[in-house]
All heavy atoms as an XYZ file, in Angstrom:
955
protein
N     -10.643    -20.405     -5.382
C      -9.622    -19.438     -5.693
C     -10.177    -18.027     -5.504
O     -11.345    -17.780     -5.696
C      -9.138    -19.660     -7.121
C      -8.166    -18.634     -7.602
S      -7.158    -19.273     -8.922
C      -5.776    -18.219     -8.745
N      -9.288    -17.101     -5.166
C      -9.665    -15.714     -4.930
C     -10.119    -15.064     -6.229
O      -9.481    -15.183     -7.258
C      -8.472    -14.953     -4.360
C      -8.699    -13.469     -4.228
C      -9.493    -12.967     -3.217
C      -8.128    -12.578     -5.124
C      -9.718    -11.608     -3.094
C      -8.342    -11.224     -5.010
C      -9.130    -10.740     -3.997
O      -9.345     -9.398     -3.878
N     -11.257    -14.388     -6.178
C     -11.756    -13.663     -7.345
C     -11.733    -12.175     -7.025
O     -12.312    -11.728     -6.027
C     -13.177    -14.110     -7.672
C     -13.697    -13.502     -8.947
C     -15.076    -14.029     -9.309
O     -15.357    -15.206     -9.024
O     -15.868    -13.247     -9.858
N     -11.058    -11.412     -7.869
C     -10.936     -9.972     -7.663
C     -12.280     -9.281     -7.800
O     -13.045     -9.598     -8.696
C      -9.995     -9.362     -8.685
C      -8.588     -9.773     -8.527
C      -7.749     -9.085     -9.614
N      -6.360     -9.294     -9.356
C      -5.634     -8.555     -8.529
N      -6.169     -7.545     -7.906
N      -4.370     -8.816     -8.330
N     -12.525     -8.311     -6.941
C     -13.738     -7.507     -7.055
C     -13.566     -6.445     -8.129
O     -14.498     -6.098     -8.824
C     -14.057     -6.859     -5.708
C     -14.456     -7.868     -4.659
C     -14.736     -7.216     -3.338
C     -15.093     -8.306     -2.347
N     -14.761     -7.981     -1.000
N     -12.341     -5.904     -8.227
C     -12.029     -4.906     -9.244
C     -10.968     -5.512    -10.158
O      -9.875     -5.837     -9.698
C     -11.503     -3.612     -8.603
C     -12.541     -3.038     -7.642
C     -11.108     -2.600     -9.674
C     -12.049     -1.875     -6.812
N     -11.267     -5.679    -11.428
C     -10.276     -6.282    -12.324
C      -9.065     -5.376    -12.511
O      -9.150     -4.148    -12.386
C     -11.039     -6.461    -13.638
C     -12.218     -5.564    -13.547
C     -12.504     -5.346    -12.106
N      -7.926     -5.986    -12.814
C      -6.694     -5.240    -13.061
C      -6.803     -4.542    -14.409
O      -7.237     -5.135    -15.390
C      -5.480     -6.194    -13.048
C      -4.206     -5.449    -13.409
C      -5.346     -6.856    -11.693
N      -6.414     -3.282    -14.444
C      -6.408     -2.505    -15.681
C      -5.128     -2.824    -16.436
O      -4.054     -2.336    -16.092
C      -6.505     -1.016    -15.362
C      -6.545     -0.140    -16.597
O      -6.434     -0.665    -17.724
O      -6.695      1.084    -16.434
N      -5.235     -3.650    -17.465
C      -4.062     -4.072    -18.227
C      -3.597     -3.030    -19.234
O      -2.587     -3.219    -19.896
C      -4.359     -5.391    -18.946
C      -4.694     -6.574    -18.040
C      -5.070     -7.791    -18.873
C      -3.545     -6.896    -17.109
N      -4.304     -1.914    -19.333
C      -3.933     -0.881    -20.299
C      -3.024      0.183    -19.702
O      -2.492      1.018    -20.434
C      -5.187     -0.193    -20.880
O      -5.866      0.492    -19.824
C      -6.111     -1.199    -21.531
N      -2.823      0.186    -18.397
C      -2.042      1.225    -17.731
C      -0.786      0.615    -17.103
O      -0.882     -0.200    -16.178
C      -2.888      1.916    -16.660
S      -1.978      3.191    -15.759
N       0.363      1.006    -17.605
C       1.630      0.474    -17.107
C       1.874      0.767    -15.636
O       2.401     -0.071    -14.905
N       1.494      1.959    -15.178
C       1.709      2.309    -13.778
C       0.860      1.416    -12.874
O       1.339      0.914    -11.859
C       1.418      3.798    -13.515
C       2.489      4.648    -14.192
C       1.349      4.094    -12.020
C       2.266      6.131    -14.107
N      -0.391      1.190    -13.260
C      -1.249      0.316    -12.450
C      -0.699     -1.106    -12.416
O      -0.738     -1.760    -11.377
C      -2.683      0.332    -12.985
C      -3.392      1.640    -12.708
C      -4.800      1.634    -13.257
C      -5.473      2.987    -13.042
N      -6.788      3.042    -13.660
N      -0.171     -1.578    -13.550
C       0.420     -2.919    -13.580
C       1.652     -2.990    -12.678
O       1.831     -3.957    -11.935
C       0.788     -3.313    -15.010
C      -0.387     -3.604    -15.933
C       0.100     -3.822    -17.359
C      -1.167     -4.808    -15.444
N       2.501     -1.966    -12.766
C       3.703     -1.939    -11.935
C       3.340     -1.915    -10.454
O       3.932     -2.645     -9.647
C       4.567     -0.735    -12.290
N       2.351     -1.112    -10.103
C       1.953     -1.023     -8.702
C       1.293     -2.319     -8.229
O       1.414     -2.683     -7.066
C       1.039      0.179     -8.470
C       1.744      1.516     -8.685
S       3.337      1.655     -7.834
C       2.846      1.519     -6.140
N       0.619     -3.001     -9.119
C       0.047     -4.307     -8.768
C       1.175     -5.281     -8.426
O       1.086     -6.050     -7.482
C      -0.787     -4.837     -9.941
C      -1.518     -6.107     -9.654
C      -2.677     -5.944     -8.670
O      -3.301     -4.876     -8.646
O      -2.945     -6.905     -7.934
N       2.244     -5.223     -9.219
C       3.346     -6.160     -9.039
C       4.220     -5.820     -7.840
O       4.584     -6.707     -7.070
C       4.196     -6.215    -10.307
N       4.582     -4.535     -7.661
C       5.531     -4.192     -6.598
C       4.935     -3.308     -5.516
O       5.618     -2.971     -4.559
C       6.811     -3.526     -7.155
C       6.512     -2.168     -7.769
C       7.521     -4.448     -8.108
C       7.740     -1.347     -8.082
N       3.662     -2.927     -5.657
C       3.021     -2.126     -4.623
C       2.730     -2.980     -3.404
O       2.722     -4.201     -3.465
N       2.500     -2.359     -2.320
C       2.293     -3.081     -1.065
C       3.401     -2.686     -0.115
O       4.488     -2.279     -0.542
N       3.138     -2.795      1.148
C       4.063     -2.270      2.139
C       5.429     -2.953      2.110
O       6.442     -2.313      2.348
C       3.453     -2.391      3.532
C       4.236     -1.657      4.577
C       3.451     -1.487      5.841
C       4.229     -0.652      6.829
N       3.477     -0.395      8.029
N       5.484     -4.253      1.792
C       6.735     -4.990      1.944
C       7.304     -5.536      0.635
O       8.447     -5.982      0.616
C       6.538     -6.132      2.945
C       6.056     -5.619      4.261
C       4.791     -5.718      4.760
C       6.806     -4.869      5.220
N       4.705     -5.083      5.980
C       5.933     -4.557      6.287
C       8.116     -4.437      5.287
C       6.335     -3.841      7.403
C       8.521     -3.716      6.398
C       7.639     -3.425      7.444
N       6.553     -5.534     -0.445
C       7.033     -6.151     -1.693
C       8.343     -5.544     -2.185
O       9.277     -6.270     -2.515
C       5.984     -6.051     -2.798
C       4.832     -7.001     -2.646
C       3.906     -6.825     -3.841
C       2.632     -7.577     -3.685
N       1.706     -7.311     -4.794
N       8.395     -4.221     -2.254
C       9.615     -3.596     -2.766
C      10.796     -3.839     -1.820
O      11.929     -4.017     -2.266
C       9.409     -2.103     -3.011
O       8.944     -1.467     -1.852
N      10.535     -3.884     -0.519
C      11.598     -4.183      0.446
C      12.114     -5.609      0.259
O      13.328     -5.852      0.316
C      11.087     -4.011      1.873
S      10.621     -2.320      2.280
N      11.211     -6.539      0.036
C      11.600     -7.932     -0.194
C      12.475     -8.027     -1.432
O      13.548     -8.646     -1.411
C      10.352     -8.840     -0.319
C       9.630     -8.940      1.027
C      10.738    -10.219     -0.845
C       8.243     -9.554      0.952
N      12.038     -7.405     -2.522
C      12.828     -7.421     -3.752
C      14.196     -6.787     -3.523
O      15.222     -7.318     -3.969
C      12.089     -6.682     -4.877
C      10.818     -7.351     -5.388
C      10.040     -6.386     -6.274
C      11.145     -8.626     -6.138
N      14.221     -5.664     -2.837
C      15.465     -4.943     -2.560
C      16.427     -5.826     -1.768
O      17.613     -5.877     -2.055
C      15.141     -3.657     -1.806
C      16.235     -2.632     -1.838
C      16.397     -1.815     -2.943
C      17.077     -2.464     -0.756
C      17.397     -0.848     -2.973
C      18.083     -1.500     -0.774
C      18.238     -0.698     -1.891
N      15.912     -6.552     -0.774
C      16.762     -7.389      0.076
C      17.189     -8.691     -0.597
O      18.232     -9.245     -0.253
C      16.072     -7.677      1.403
C      16.009     -6.443      2.280
O      16.938     -5.625      2.227
O      15.016     -6.280      3.019
N      16.428     -9.173     -1.552
C      16.814    -10.403     -2.262
C      17.924    -10.163     -3.279
O      18.472    -11.111     -3.824
C      15.593    -11.045     -2.940
C      14.620    -11.738     -2.001
C      13.407    -12.236     -2.774
C      15.288    -12.891     -1.261
N      18.284     -8.908     -3.513
C      19.370     -8.608     -4.449
C      20.692     -9.207     -3.979
O      21.566     -9.501     -4.770
C      19.503     -7.103     -4.647
C      20.177     -6.414     -3.496
C      20.346     -4.911     -3.599
N      20.490     -4.428     -4.922
C      19.875     -3.350     -5.416
N      19.078     -2.653     -4.623
N      20.058     -2.956     -6.630
N      20.835     -9.393     -2.673
C      22.065     -9.943     -2.106
C      22.160    -11.456     -2.278
O      23.206    -12.032     -2.042
C      22.163     -9.596     -0.619
C      22.104     -8.114     -0.319
C      23.237     -7.337     -0.970
O      24.373     -7.860     -1.032
O      22.984     -6.204     -1.421
N      21.061    -12.088     -2.669
C      21.047    -13.530     -2.848
C      19.821    -14.142     -2.194
O      19.009    -13.442     -1.594
N      19.685    -15.457     -2.322
C      18.505    -16.142     -1.780
C      18.414    -16.017     -0.259
O      19.425    -15.933      0.431
C      18.718    -17.611     -2.171
C      19.774    -17.607     -3.216
C      20.595    -16.382     -3.001
N      17.181    -15.977      0.219
C      16.920    -15.935      1.661
C      15.778    -16.881      1.997
O      14.825    -17.027      1.233
C      16.539    -14.529      2.124
C      17.678    -13.572      2.149
N      18.696    -13.625      3.062
C      17.969    -12.524      1.346
C      19.554    -12.656      2.838
N      19.130    -11.974      1.788
N      15.896    -17.470      3.169
C      14.815    -18.293      3.688
C      13.721    -17.373      4.217
O      13.984    -16.229      4.593
C      15.347    -19.210      4.786
C      16.355    -20.225      4.233
C      17.000    -21.011      5.332
N      16.032    -21.957      5.878
C      16.370    -22.965      6.655
N      17.620    -23.176      6.997
N      15.431    -23.769      7.116
N      12.486    -17.872      4.264
C      11.392    -17.033      4.770
C      11.662    -16.489      6.175
O      11.374    -15.321      6.454
C      10.183    -17.963      4.759
C      10.504    -19.003      3.751
C      11.996    -19.169      3.788
N      12.247    -17.302      7.043
C      12.512    -16.843      8.411
C      13.526    -15.703      8.427
O      13.434    -14.801      9.267
C      13.006    -18.006      9.276
O      14.203    -18.548      8.736
N      14.485    -15.709      7.502
C      15.442    -14.607      7.414
C      14.735    -13.323      6.995
O      15.005    -12.244      7.538
C      16.546    -14.929      6.404
C      17.452    -16.067      6.805
C      18.403    -16.463      5.692
O      17.997    -16.489      4.506
O      19.564    -16.744      6.028
N      13.854    -13.446      6.016
C      13.117    -12.270      5.554
C      12.252    -11.695      6.662
O      12.152    -10.478      6.810
C      12.269    -12.625      4.328
C      13.051    -12.938      3.057
C      12.140    -13.535      1.991
C      13.758    -11.707      2.529
N      11.643    -12.559      7.466
C      10.798    -12.090      8.579
C      11.628    -11.264      9.566
O      11.149    -10.271     10.099
C      10.169    -13.258      9.333
C       9.357    -14.198      8.517
S       7.788    -13.541      8.039
C       7.208    -14.895      7.034
N      12.884    -11.662      9.783
C      13.745    -10.940     10.718
C      14.109     -9.556     10.193
O      14.371     -8.640     10.970
C      15.011    -11.747     10.999
C      14.753    -12.975     11.832
C      16.010    -13.786     12.039
C      15.676    -15.079     12.761
N      16.823    -15.979     12.869
N      14.130     -9.385      8.862
C      14.431     -8.078      8.272
C      13.330     -7.062      8.577
O      13.582     -5.869      8.577
C      14.583     -8.177      6.754
C      15.798     -8.912      6.276
C      15.800     -9.489      5.022
C      16.936     -9.037      7.051
C      16.907    -10.161      4.551
C      18.052     -9.712      6.590
C      18.042    -10.274      5.342
N      12.112     -7.544      8.797
C      10.950     -6.664      8.961
C      10.221     -6.987     10.259
O       9.131     -7.558     10.246
C       9.991     -6.816      7.773
C      10.702     -6.997      6.463
C      10.578     -8.172      5.737
C      11.523     -5.998      5.952
C      11.245     -8.350      4.543
C      12.194     -6.171      4.759
C      12.059     -7.350      4.061
O      12.732     -7.519      2.889
N      10.792     -6.609     11.393
C      10.172     -6.963     12.674
C       8.789     -6.337     12.869
O       7.990     -6.857     13.635
C      11.173     -6.457     13.719
C      12.018     -5.463     13.007
C      12.026     -5.846     11.564
N       8.500     -5.243     12.155
C       7.185     -4.600     12.280
C       6.114     -5.309     11.471
O       4.932     -5.023     11.610
C       7.243     -3.140     11.799
C       8.172     -2.290     12.642
O       8.521     -2.714     13.756
O       8.548     -1.199     12.171
N       6.525     -6.223     10.594
C       5.586     -6.865      9.674
C       4.945     -8.094     10.303
O       5.577     -8.831     11.057
C       6.298     -7.265      8.393
N       3.701     -8.304      9.939
C       2.976     -9.495     10.338
C       3.427    -10.651      9.435
O       3.549    -10.487      8.220
C       1.477     -9.213     10.163
C       0.611    -10.361     10.557
O       0.707    -11.452     10.002
N      -0.271    -10.114     11.508
N       3.665    -11.816     10.012
C       4.135    -12.977      9.252
C       3.167    -13.343      8.129
O       3.586    -13.685      7.026
C       4.332    -14.171     10.192
C       4.893    -15.388      9.489
C       5.193    -16.515     10.463
O       5.117    -16.345     11.679
N       5.543    -17.651      9.930
N       1.888    -13.250      8.392
C       0.894    -13.571      7.373
C       1.002    -12.625      6.180
O       0.887    -13.032      5.031
C      -0.519    -13.516      7.984
C      -1.618    -13.961      7.041
C      -3.007    -13.778      7.648
N      -3.393    -12.397      7.825
C      -3.787    -11.587      6.833
N      -3.817    -12.005      5.603
N      -4.133    -10.338      7.090
N       1.235    -11.346      6.451
C       1.355    -10.359      5.379
C       2.599    -10.637      4.542
O       2.551    -10.605      3.309
C       1.376     -8.922      5.959
C       1.706     -7.896      4.889
C       0.049     -8.601      6.624
N       3.720    -10.927      5.198
C       4.953    -11.246      4.453
C       4.732    -12.476      3.588
O       5.107    -12.498      2.411
C       6.144    -11.452      5.406
C       6.479    -10.155      6.127
C       7.357    -11.995      4.653
C       7.005     -9.050      5.246
N       4.104    -13.501      4.141
C       3.841    -14.717      3.359
C       2.944    -14.423      2.164
O       3.163    -14.943      1.066
C       3.223    -15.805      4.234
C       4.233    -16.434      5.161
O       5.426    -16.490      4.852
N       3.779    -16.902      6.293
N       1.940    -13.576      2.349
C       1.047    -13.213      1.254
C       1.809    -12.457      0.170
O       1.636    -12.708     -1.013
C      -0.127    -12.376      1.768
C      -1.080    -11.916      0.687
C      -1.776    -13.067     -0.022
O      -2.078    -14.085      0.587
N      -2.005    -12.925     -1.312
N       2.664    -11.530      0.589
C       3.399    -10.747     -0.396
C       4.447    -11.596     -1.110
O       4.680    -11.419     -2.303
C       3.993     -9.507      0.263
C       2.880     -8.653      0.854
C       3.036     -7.176      0.715
O       4.123     -6.645      0.684
N       1.905     -6.499      0.632
N       5.045    -12.553     -0.416
C       5.951    -13.499     -1.076
C       5.200    -14.313     -2.129
O       5.701    -14.531     -3.237
C       6.597    -14.431     -0.046
C       7.677    -13.821      0.832
C       8.010    -14.750      1.991
C       8.920    -13.497      0.025
N       3.993    -14.751     -1.785
C       3.187    -15.519     -2.734
C       2.850    -14.677     -3.961
O       2.953    -15.147     -5.095
C       1.912    -16.023     -2.065
C       1.045    -16.855     -2.997
C      -0.253    -17.261     -2.350
C      -1.146    -18.079     -3.249
N      -1.154    -17.759     -4.648
N       2.454    -13.410     -3.747
C       2.108    -12.556     -4.871
C       3.329    -12.289     -5.757
O       3.227    -12.321     -6.989
C       1.514    -11.232     -4.367
C       0.129    -11.406     -3.780
C      -0.436    -10.127     -3.171
O       0.134     -9.035     -3.419
O      -1.443    -10.218     -2.457
N       4.480    -12.034     -5.142
C       5.692    -11.818     -5.928
C       6.066    -13.063     -6.733
O       6.525    -12.958     -7.868
C       6.858    -11.401     -5.013
C       6.791     -9.991     -4.447
C       7.810     -9.814     -3.326
C       7.000     -8.956     -5.540
N       5.824    -14.224     -6.137
C       6.062    -15.487     -6.851
C       5.069    -15.641     -7.999
O       5.448    -15.990     -9.118
C       5.961    -16.679     -5.881
O       6.888    -16.492     -4.812
C       6.273    -17.992     -6.584
N       3.798    -15.363     -7.735
C       2.765    -15.458     -8.771
C       3.055    -14.525     -9.943
O       2.799    -14.868    -11.097
C       1.379    -15.142     -8.200
C       0.869    -16.201     -7.238
O       1.434    -17.317     -7.195
O      -0.105    -15.909     -6.514
N       3.594    -13.330     -9.654
C       3.914    -12.364    -10.706
C       5.223    -12.694    -11.412
O       5.592    -12.022    -12.371
C       3.976    -10.942    -10.148
C       2.654    -10.398     -9.718
C       2.528     -9.721     -8.524
C       1.519    -10.549    -10.500
C       1.309     -9.206     -8.112
C       0.284    -10.038    -10.098
C       0.192     -9.372     -8.910
N       5.951    -13.698    -10.919
C       7.195    -14.106    -11.564
C       8.391    -13.235    -11.233
O       9.400    -13.287    -11.930
N       8.301    -12.446    -10.162
C       9.417    -11.589     -9.776
C      10.409    -12.298     -8.863
O      11.585    -11.931     -8.819
C       8.914    -10.310     -9.117
C       8.029     -9.435     -9.997
C       7.524     -8.222     -9.224
C       8.770     -8.993    -11.245
N       9.921    -13.290     -8.124
C      10.796    -14.124     -7.302
C      10.416    -15.577     -7.537
O       9.342    -15.875     -8.072
C      10.716    -13.775     -5.799
C       9.325    -14.055     -5.231
C      11.134    -12.340     -5.545
C       9.231    -13.882     -3.709
N      11.324    -16.460     -7.147
C      11.010    -17.884     -7.227
C      11.291    -18.532     -5.879
O      12.142    -18.075     -5.129
C      11.790    -18.570     -8.339
C      13.289    -18.542     -8.181
C      14.008    -19.130     -9.387
O      13.336    -19.571    -10.333
O      15.237    -19.128     -9.361
N      10.532    -19.568     -5.619
C      10.667    -20.301     -4.364
C      11.270    -21.662     -4.687
O      10.753    -22.386     -5.536
C       9.289    -20.488     -3.707
C       9.330    -21.224     -2.388
C       7.926    -21.333     -1.805
C       7.945    -22.004     -0.453
N       6.596    -22.081      0.126
N      12.360    -21.963     -4.013
C      12.993    -23.265     -4.178
C      12.820    -24.039     -2.880
O      13.173    -23.549     -1.807
C      14.482    -23.112     -4.501
C      15.174    -24.425     -4.750
C      16.607    -24.218     -5.189
C      17.242    -25.563     -5.488
N      18.645    -25.410     -5.886
N      12.243    -25.223     -2.998
C      12.004    -26.074     -1.828
C      13.039    -27.185     -1.831
O      13.207    -27.888     -2.836
C      10.576    -26.653     -1.852
C       9.558    -25.512     -1.830
C      10.367    -27.604     -0.669
C       8.124    -25.956     -2.024
N      13.745    -27.319     -0.729
C      14.770    -28.347     -0.583
C      14.150    -29.572      0.081
O      13.593    -29.473      1.172
C      15.932    -27.825      0.255
C      16.704    -26.742     -0.437
C      16.359    -25.401     -0.264
C      17.771    -27.046     -1.275
C      17.061    -24.401     -0.907
C      18.473    -26.048     -1.924
C      18.114    -24.724     -1.734
O      18.811    -23.741     -2.376
N      14.257    -30.700     -0.586
C      13.694    -31.954     -0.077
C      14.725    -32.641      0.809
O      15.425    -33.563      0.399
C      13.281    -32.859     -1.225
N      14.846    -32.147      2.012
C      15.754    -32.727      2.990
C      15.108    -32.593      4.356
O      14.073    -31.951      4.487
C      17.108    -32.014      2.962
C      17.020    -30.513      3.141
C      18.340    -29.813      2.939
O      19.096    -30.169      2.030
O      18.596    -28.890      3.722
N      15.704    -33.203      5.330
C      15.160    -33.118      6.676
C      16.033    -32.221      7.520
O      17.238    -32.458      7.599
C      15.034    -34.500      7.306
C      13.920    -35.368      6.708
C      13.951    -36.752      7.308
C      12.570    -34.726      6.909
N      15.520    -31.253      8.181
C      14.159    -30.756      8.007
C      14.027    -30.008      6.678
O      14.991    -29.395      6.212
C      13.963    -29.800      9.186
C      15.340    -29.317      9.503
C      16.272    -30.456      9.163
N      12.849    -30.073      6.066
C      12.663    -29.383      4.781
C      12.724    -27.866      4.973
O      12.339    -27.347      6.014
C      11.280    -29.824      4.325
C      10.604    -30.308      5.540
C      11.655    -30.762      6.498
N      13.251    -27.192      3.978
C      13.248    -25.736      4.020
C      13.142    -25.183      2.609
O      13.266    -25.923      1.633
C      14.479    -25.186      4.756
C      15.765    -25.309      4.012
N      16.516    -26.452      4.006
C      16.424    -24.415      3.233
C      17.593    -26.258      3.268
N      17.560    -25.036      2.773
N      12.893    -23.888      2.527
C      12.744    -23.235      1.225
C      13.522    -21.929      1.224
O      13.878    -21.398      2.282
C      11.265    -22.974      0.916
O      10.712    -22.137      1.895
N      13.789    -21.444      0.009
C      14.467    -20.168     -0.177
C      13.783    -19.401     -1.295
O      13.265    -20.001     -2.236
C      15.924    -20.366     -0.594
C      16.850    -20.827      0.470
C      18.273    -20.950     -0.044
O      18.499    -21.044     -1.264
O      19.167    -20.974      0.810
N      13.814    -18.096     -1.178
C      13.307    -17.228     -2.230
C      14.480    -16.504     -2.873
O      15.424    -16.104     -2.179
C      12.328    -16.192     -1.659
C      11.011    -16.781     -1.230
C      10.793    -17.164      0.080
C       9.984    -16.960     -2.153
C       9.586    -17.702      0.477
C       8.772    -17.498     -1.764
C       8.583    -17.868     -0.451
O       7.383    -18.398     -0.070
N      14.406    -16.345     -4.189
C      15.433    -15.602     -4.912
C      14.779    -14.837     -6.058
O      13.653    -15.135     -6.467
C      16.516    -16.543     -5.438
O      15.956    -17.505     -6.304
N      15.505    -13.848     -6.561
C      15.003    -13.037     -7.666
C      15.039    -13.803     -8.977
O      15.952    -14.586     -9.209
C      15.851    -11.773     -7.826
C      15.766    -10.731     -6.729
C      16.783     -9.636     -6.978
C      14.374    -10.147     -6.662
N      14.075    -13.552     -9.811
C      14.090    -14.044    -11.183
C      14.681    -12.942    -12.063
O      14.991    -11.845    -11.582
C      12.668    -14.363    -11.673
O      11.913    -13.149    -11.662
C      11.985    -15.421    -10.798
N      14.794    -13.206    -13.341
C      15.261    -12.177    -14.268
C      14.332    -10.970    -14.230
O      14.780     -9.825    -14.218
C      15.349    -12.753    -15.696
O      16.238    -13.874    -15.669
C      15.865    -11.730    -16.678
N      13.033    -11.219    -14.199
C      12.065    -10.115    -14.118
C      12.232     -9.348    -12.812
O      12.125     -8.120    -12.792
C      10.643    -10.647    -14.244
N      12.505    -10.042    -11.728
C      12.719     -9.385    -10.446
C      13.975     -8.531    -10.451
O      13.988     -7.422     -9.908
N      15.043     -9.032    -11.084
C      16.275     -8.241    -11.182
C      16.063     -6.999    -12.041
O      16.700     -5.968    -11.819
C      17.420     -9.093    -11.727
C      18.046     -9.996    -10.674
C      19.315    -10.662    -11.161
N      19.061    -11.671    -12.178
C      18.600    -12.892    -11.948
N      18.338    -13.261    -10.713
N      18.400    -13.744    -12.930
N      15.147     -7.090    -13.010
C      14.920     -5.947    -13.893
C      14.284     -4.757    -13.172
O      14.377     -3.631    -13.651
C      14.047     -6.357    -15.086
O      12.703     -6.555    -14.689
N      13.660     -4.985    -12.031
C      13.032     -3.895    -11.290
C      14.008     -3.225    -10.309
O      13.722     -2.147     -9.794
C      11.743     -4.387    -10.573
C      12.062     -5.141     -9.312
C      10.799     -3.240    -10.281
N      15.171     -3.825    -10.083
C      16.114     -3.275     -9.101
C      16.568     -1.847     -9.420
O      16.638     -1.019     -8.504
C      17.318     -4.205     -8.930
C      17.005     -5.543     -8.255
C      18.251     -6.413     -8.193
C      16.401     -5.355     -6.883
N      16.875     -1.495    -10.684
C      17.247     -0.093    -10.940
C      16.132      0.892    -10.570
O      16.406      1.996    -10.091
C      17.529     -0.061    -12.450
C      17.856     -1.473    -12.811
C      17.042     -2.326    -11.875
N      14.905      0.486    -10.750
C      13.766      1.345    -10.379
C      13.700      1.488     -8.857
O      13.499      2.592     -8.341
C      12.452      0.769    -10.940
C      12.509      0.747    -12.462
C      11.240      1.534    -10.430
C      11.485     -0.124    -13.117
N      13.919      0.388     -8.144
C      13.912      0.448     -6.680
C      15.072      1.283     -6.163
O      14.934      2.001     -5.173
C      13.946     -0.965     -6.090
C      12.709     -1.823     -6.345
C      12.893     -3.207     -5.752
C      11.456     -1.162     -5.816
N      16.227      1.217     -6.848
C      17.362      2.057     -6.459
C      16.999      3.537     -6.587
O      17.320      4.340     -5.709
C      18.592      1.744     -7.312
C      19.207      0.392     -6.980
O      19.030     -0.091     -5.846
O      19.886     -0.170     -7.870
N      16.321      3.894     -7.685
C      15.892      5.288     -7.871
C      14.876      5.700     -6.811
O      14.938      6.817     -6.280
C      15.307      5.483     -9.264
C      16.314      5.453    -10.412
C      15.588      5.453    -11.758
C      17.279      6.610    -10.314
N      13.938      4.802     -6.493
C      12.965      5.109     -5.433
C      13.660      5.296     -4.089
O      13.304      6.182     -3.308
C      11.916      4.003     -5.331
C      10.810      4.025     -6.365
C       9.980      2.745     -6.277
C       9.925      5.241     -6.191
N      14.673      4.474     -3.825
C      15.429      4.586     -2.582
C      16.151      5.933     -2.513
O      16.109      6.620     -1.483
C      16.417      3.427     -2.466
C      17.090      3.373     -1.121
O      16.459      3.533     -0.088
N      18.393      3.150     -1.132
N      16.795      6.341     -3.606
C      17.480      7.633     -3.653
C      16.483      8.780     -3.465
O      16.752      9.737     -2.727
C      18.213      7.797     -4.982
C      19.422      6.918     -5.121
C      20.052      7.014     -6.506
O      19.903      8.072     -7.170
O      20.677      6.033     -6.926
N      15.356      8.677     -4.132
C      14.338      9.721     -4.005
C      13.823      9.794     -2.568
O      13.668     10.879     -2.003
C      13.191      9.461     -4.981
C      12.139     10.513     -4.913
C      12.225     11.801     -5.358
C      10.832     10.368     -4.342
N      11.047     12.470     -5.107
C      10.178     11.612     -4.487
C      10.155      9.323     -3.740
C       8.877     11.823     -4.034
C       8.863      9.536     -3.296
C       8.237     10.767     -3.454
N      13.574      8.639     -1.964
C      13.135      8.609     -0.568
C      14.153      9.249      0.361
O      13.795      9.994      1.273
N      15.437      8.964      0.111
C      16.485      9.602      0.919
C      16.471     11.112      0.738
O      16.680     11.862      1.689
C      17.866      9.044      0.537
C      18.100      7.633      1.050
O      17.370      7.182      1.964
O      19.025      6.976      0.530
N      16.216     11.570     -0.497
C      16.253     13.010     -0.769
C      15.090     13.766     -0.120
O      15.217     14.946      0.174
C      16.269     13.278     -2.277
O      14.997     13.046     -2.848
N      13.966     13.092      0.102
C      12.814     13.777      0.711
C      12.710     13.523      2.217
O      11.762     13.971      2.852
C      11.484     13.403      0.018
C      11.148     11.922      0.209
C      11.513     13.799     -1.452
C       9.716     11.578     -0.130
N      13.700     12.841      2.782
C      13.670     12.540      4.213
C      13.517     13.800      5.067
O      12.686     13.818      5.990
C      14.904     11.744      4.631
C      14.869     11.343      6.107
C      16.028     10.435      6.497
N      15.803      9.108      5.930
C      16.610      8.523      5.043
N      17.685      9.139      4.619
N      16.337      7.317      4.587
N      14.273     14.896      4.803
C      14.081     16.101      5.638
C      12.646     16.622      5.597
O      12.100     17.005      6.635
C      15.060     17.114      5.023
C      16.106     16.283      4.361
C      15.375     15.069      3.851
N      12.041     16.615      4.424
C      10.663     17.077      4.303
C       9.712     16.144      5.067
O       8.800     16.597      5.754
C      10.255     17.141      2.822
C       8.855     17.651      2.595
S       8.416     17.796      0.851
C       8.675     16.146      0.239
N       9.939     14.846      4.974
C       9.085     13.879      5.658
C       9.230     13.995      7.178
O       8.267     13.808      7.915
C       9.394     12.449      5.207
C       9.008     12.158      3.777
S       7.220     12.211      3.549
C       7.064     13.594      2.454
N      10.433     14.332      7.640
C      10.619     14.532      9.077
C       9.814     15.727      9.561
O       9.307     15.725     10.673
C      12.104     14.720      9.406
C      12.880     13.421      9.361
C      14.333     13.634      9.741
C      15.076     12.324      9.760
N      16.501     12.494     10.113
N       9.687     16.756      8.709
C       8.856     17.901      9.068
C       7.385     17.514      9.098
O       6.636     17.944      9.961
C       9.065     19.043      8.073
C      10.389     19.728      8.209
C      10.565     20.837      7.181
O       9.775     20.969      6.254
N      11.607     21.630      7.355
N       6.974     16.689      8.166
C       5.574     16.279      8.074
C       5.207     15.353      9.233
O       4.187     15.545      9.897
C       5.289     15.589      6.727
C       3.893     14.967      6.709
C       5.469     16.559      5.567
N       6.054     14.351      9.484
C       5.729     13.328     10.475
C       6.387     13.548     11.823
O       6.042     12.885     12.790
C       6.110     11.933      9.952
C       5.306     11.508      8.747
C       5.900     11.441      7.491
C       3.973     11.190      8.854
C       5.165     11.060      6.389
C       3.237     10.797      7.760
C       3.838     10.737      6.515
N       7.380     14.426     11.876
C       8.135     14.608     13.112
C       9.145     13.492     13.273
O       9.120     12.494     12.561
N      10.043     13.680     14.188
C      11.049     12.640     14.465
C      10.343     11.481     15.149
O       9.699     11.662     16.180
C      12.157     13.186     15.355
C      13.003     14.251     14.697
C      13.960     13.700     13.662
O      14.337     12.519     13.732
O      14.324     14.478     12.759
N      10.480     10.314     14.588
C       9.854      9.132     15.176
C      10.934      8.159     15.613
O      11.920      7.962     14.919
C       8.926      8.460     14.152
C       7.778      9.341     13.746
C       6.848      8.636     12.770
O       7.041      7.498     12.415
N       5.824      9.355     12.342
N      10.722      7.574     16.748
C      11.685      6.601     17.248
C      11.443      5.254     16.595
O      10.334      4.893     16.298
C      11.538      6.474     18.769
C      11.842      7.766     19.466
C      12.419      7.545     20.832
O      12.759      6.400     21.156
O      12.515      8.515     21.564
N      12.501      4.523     16.369
C      12.420      3.181     15.775
C      13.019      2.188     16.710
O      13.864      2.339     17.425
C      13.176      3.114     14.448
C      12.604      3.975     13.397
C      11.398      3.505     12.655
N      11.558      2.294     11.919
C      10.660      1.335     11.890
N       9.586      1.408     12.520
N      10.795      0.277     11.200
């Protein structure tokens, strides 16, 4: 099993929150699961810039933290879906505020980074 080199600081709420939802894709995954369960392949299509291994790792971490759950269907062909847990739904208002804040600083970020094509 993976052993952390730097232990998690359990005394700081911000560090705990960032451990749970920090990372390039975790908050996006949580934000997109608000609409309902998604299969891993659907989530991969939402983030074409993301590496599949990274998405799988972040899904595992979100599952380990109890923010999402994975349901495996025992049928042929087998498939799985991820959905939000109660704890995962509790972070959505915070993500909504982060989204609004990000929208509000977009003009400033365009000055910093320039117009980038997507």
